[in-house]
Structures are given as C-alpha cells and as structure tokens.
N, C-alpha and C positions, 0 to 999 in steps of 0.2 A: 504493500500500500504506500509506503514511504517513497519507493522508487517511482510509482505512478504519479504521485503528487509532484515529485521533483521534475519528472519528464513533462508534465503539463505546464508547470511554471516556466521551465526552461524554454519550451517552445514558444512562449509568449514573446521572446526576443525577435521572432520573425514577424510579429504583428505590431508590437509597440515601438514607435519611433521615439527615441530619447530626446529630451531637450538638450540643445547644444549651445555653448558659449564661445563667441569669437571675439577675442580681445583686440585683434588687429582692426576689425571693423567696428568694435564696441557695440555689438549687437547680440541678441539672443534669438535662437530659432526654436519656435514651438510648432508642433503638428497637432492642432485640435482634432478631436474625434470626427467632427462633421466637416472638416476642411479637406479640400482636394489638393491644395498646394500648401507648402510650409508658410508660416507667418513669421516675418523677421521684425523684431521689436528692438528699438534703441535701448541700449543697456541702462541709460540713466532714466528712462521712463518706466522701468520695471518696478513693481511693488513687491516687497517681501514682508513676511510676518511670522510671528511665533505664536503657536496655539497652546493654551494652558487650560485644562478642564479638570474638574474634580467632582466626584460623586460618592455616595454612601450606599453600601450594600450590606449583606449579612456578614461579610468578612471585614468590614471597616471602611475607612476612607481610601479611595483610590484616585490617583491622579494620572492624567494622560497629557502628553506633550507632543507637539508636532511643529513642523516648519513648512512654509509654503511660499511659492512665487506665483505672480500672476500679472495680468494686464487686461485692458478692455478690448474686446474684439466683437464687432457687430453688435454693439450696445449690450454686451454681457461680459461677465468676468470669466476669463480663461485662466485656470490655475493648476498648479502641480503641488500636491501636498503629500507628506509622508510623516509617519510617526517617529518619535525619538524617545530615548530612554529617560531623559531629564532635560530641564530647561537650559542649563549651560551647554548641553550637547546640541540642542536645537539652534541656539545662537552660534555655536561653533561651526555648524554646517554652513550658515550664511557667511560667516567670516572667512571660511575656506574658499567659497565661491568669490567673494569680494577680493580676497588676496590674489586669486588667480587673475581676475580681470583688471585690478588696479595696480598691483605690485609685481606682476609677471612672475608669480610663484609657479614653478613648473611641476613640482611633485609634492606629495604629502610629506615626504621626509624633510622638506624645507620648512614646514610648519611644526611638525612634531613626529618623532619616531622613537617612542619609548623603549622599544626592544633593540633598536639600532642593528637590524638584521639585513639592511639593504646596502649592498656595495655600490661604489660609484657608477659601475657599468651594468648594474642589475636592472631588470624591468621593475616597474612600480608595484606589480601585484605580488602576492605571496606565491611561492612555488618551490621547486627543488633547490634553487639558490638559497632560499630562506633556511632550509634544513642544513645545508652545507655550511652556511655562515654561523648558524647556531652551534654546530658541532665544533667548528674551528675556534669559536670564542670559548666554548667549554674547555677545550684542551689548553688554550692559552691561560684561562683562569686557574686551571689545576696546576700548570707550571708556575704561575705567579703566586701560588698558595692562597688564592682567593676562594677556591673551592676545594673540598676534600674528595677523596676517592669514593666515599659513600654517596655523595651527591651525584658524581659521575656514573656510578653503578645504577642508581635509580633512573637517571636520565636515559641511559641506554635501555633499561628494562621497560620504561614507559613506551619508548619508540618501537621496541621489538613487539610489544603487546598491541600496538596500534598499526602493525604491518609495515614498520620501517619507513621506506620512502614512498610506499604506494599512495597514501593520501596526497602527497605533494605532486606525484605524477598525474593523479586524477584532477587536481587543481589546475595544473598546466593545461591539460586537455580541455577542461571546461572553459577556462579563460580564452583559449584559442578559438574554441567553437563559438562562444558568445561574440567575439570580435568579428568572426566571419559572418555570422547571422546578422549582427547589427549593421555591418557594412552593406550587405545585400539589401537590407530593408530600407536604407536611406533613399529618399527621392533624389532624382538627378539634380534638382535645384538646390537641395541641401548639400549635396556633394560638391557642387560648383562653389557654393557659398563658403564651404569649409576649406577651400584651397588657400594656401598662404598668399599674401600680398607683398609687393615690394615695400620696403620700409617707408619710402617717401609717400606712399598711399595710406599709411596707417591713420586711423581716425584719432583725434585728439580729445582729451577731456574738455568739457565745457568750462568757461570762466567761472560759472556759478559753483561747479563742483570743486574746482581748484581753490576758490575762495573759502568755501565751507570746510574743505580738508585742512587748509592752513589754520582756520579757527579751532578745529578739533585738536590739532597737534599742539597749538599754543595753550589751550585749556588743559590738555592732558599733562603738559609740562608743568603747569602751575599746580595741578592737583593730581599727582600720579596715583594716589590711592583711591581716587573716586572711580566708581564703575564706569567703564567706557560707554555703556549703553545710556547712562545718564548724560554724559558729555555729548553724545550724538543728539539726544533729544533736546538738550538746551540749545545747541547750535542750530538745529532745525527750526525750533520755535522762534529763535531770534531772527532767522532768515525770513521766515514767513511773515512775522509781524512787521519786519522792515519793509517787505514788499507791499503789505496792506497800507502802511502809513505813507509810502511813496505814492 
C-alpha cells in the first residue's frame, strides 16, 4: 500500500507544473489550473504570507502553520500554499526564496547546512555523496579523538541494518527521475523563459525596493536584537503612509 501511494504521488510530477523563479528577469512563473499558457508575474508584485491557525480537540490545542505566495489573475487570487512545521520555518521558507532572488544565493548550503555533508562539487540534493562524506568525516573525527570506536561501531551497525548505500542509490534514482519528468512537463514558453540572459539584459530592482532595503538595513543596524519581521513591517508602514501623505 505504501508503494502504491508513493507511485501515485510520484507520478503527479508529470501533471503538476512547478512555480519557477527567474532572478535575471525578476519574474515568477505560475501555471494556474485553468490557464492554457504560463503566467509571468513581476517579482516585486508578488504577495507572500504566513498562515497560523489553532484549534481545540479531544487531544488538546493544536496549531497549524503554512506559507503561501500569490497574485491577482483574472480578478481572482492565484496562490500556492503548503504547510510547515512551525512559524519560524514558514518564515524561513520565504526568506530562502527572497535570498535567492535578491542576494543571488545559489544553494541551500549558503544559507544553512547543519550537517555540512555537501562538498564543493557535490549536487545540492542528498545522495550517495552524502553517505561518503559522512563516513569520511566519521573517520576523521575518530582520528582526531573527537569520537570513540563505540560511536563508530554503532554508526556502521545502523547503516548495515538500513541496507548500507541502497537508500542513497534509491534517492539518486528518484531525484533523477523527478528532474526528467518535471522537464518534460514544462510548457515551451516556460522553457524559453527559463533560458539565461546576457548580463546586460538582467532586470534591475526598482528604486522603491532599493530605498526600503536601505531603510531595513539601517534599522537593523541600530536594533540588531529586534525581530527582522518587525523591522520589515515598520519600514513598510512608513513607506505606505509616506505615499498617502504625498
């Protein structure tokens, strides 16, 4: 039953066209369910939000969190939403997207890599290289007396009991299959839009965004312990009130 569920979900990659972000064009590409062609949205016109809900049942108080992106299309809101484990994680999802678009962050490792199992030439996903890097680090830690032989024994025992490198080979296969399926499902207009542009044709941030970003950095420098979400909110309110007064 678990295999059938996995197979059903996995084949959705042939039908679902993912949202794509293009920082050279500073645009986001959506494929709404009832649209025949992709919709290209300017990056700075995109709306993002975090969802927080709570309810009470026989087990106690339960909370749910989520993160969403959206825009207006044909007089209605088109959105992409997904659940998150906690509020900081939902905010972090948006910050990862924003870092990619605004600061040219290329990989998740540049933001955070707590296990540090990605080599400089490794692909960004987990796979066989992850296992090899973990084993090499274990041997180095044992040589440096940071780990004992007992830890090393149980490390090997765990991986032998979980079929050694088989899970990592399966991960490599799945990642490759998803890439092939997703690439085939992309409309031609989206593939053309995804092609790289000469640097002289790259879109530039708007003066408004540059001004507000400078205000955020200045306010964060003065109050480094203040939550960044509060700083963003204050700068946004000041910008909007200034426009209304003008």
